[in-house]
N, C-alpha and C positions, 0 to 999 in steps of 0.2 A: 506493501499500499504507500501512494508516494501522498503527494500532497492534492488535496481537491481539485485543482485545478490540474492537474498530472492526469490524477483519475478521468476528468472528465475529456481531456485530449484522447485518451486511449479509447474509451467509449465512442466518442464520435470517431476517431478512425475505424471501428469497425460498423457501426451502424447508423444509422439516421434515428435520431432520438428526440421527442417534444421536449418543452421545460417540464412539464409534470411527471414524466418518465424519468427524467434525470435528475429528479428533487428526492422519489420515491428509492433511485437505485442510490444514490449517495447520501442519502438521510440528510438535505439539508432544506431549507423553504424553499420555493418553487419564485420568490422573488429576488432569492442570493441569487438563482443562478442567471438572469441576465448579466449581474454584473461581471461575474466569471466568465459571461460567452465575449463580453464588450472585450475581456482582457485576451482571450482568448484567438478573437477574431485577428487582434492586431499582432500576438505573437506567433499565430501560424503563419500569418503573411512574410513576417519575418524568417522562417524557418524554409520559405518555398513553398509552403501547403495554401488552402483556403479553405475559410469555412464556407460550405455550401448551406446554404437556405432556402427551404420548399416555404414560401412565403403563407399566410393565415391566407381564409378562403373566408366571406361569408355563405355559409347554409341556405340563406333565404333568397337573395338574389343571385349569388355565384361572382360577387366581386372579389377580387385577388388584389391584396394588399400588396403588390410588388416593388413600391417605391419608400414603401418604409425602413426606415432609419433604426425605431427603437427596437429590441429584442424581447420587451413587456409585450403581450397579447392587446389586440385593440380592446374598449370597449362595445363602439357601437362599428355600424358598417355607413360609411359616408355617405352613402349612395341612398342605401332604403330604411335606414337607422334601428335594423333590426340588432340583436345581441348575440345571435346564434351565430357563433363564430369559430373553424375550424384553428388547432393550435399550428404554430409553425415547426417544421422538423429542421435541426440542425446536424450536420456531417462534415468532417472533414477529409478532403483530397487533395491528391496530388497536381500539383498545378502540371499543365503538361504544354 
């Protein structure tokens, strides 16, 4: 076992996970996950890898939050105002 960020990096290299799955696996609060992901996004770029983000999507109208910069989950859809939004998933990929 390493630090939380090392463990999180190892998990994301294996498979794509959302913030809730990450918090359950690492036994940390879901709100802490976004802070760790911000740091990992910067550090993986320096290592020649990339944090791939499969963005959130509104389950009511299909709007995709592709330009969202924050790692936290949005409260509601800007298009239809519904709150049924899927979670973003994250995975570390090697740059090609």
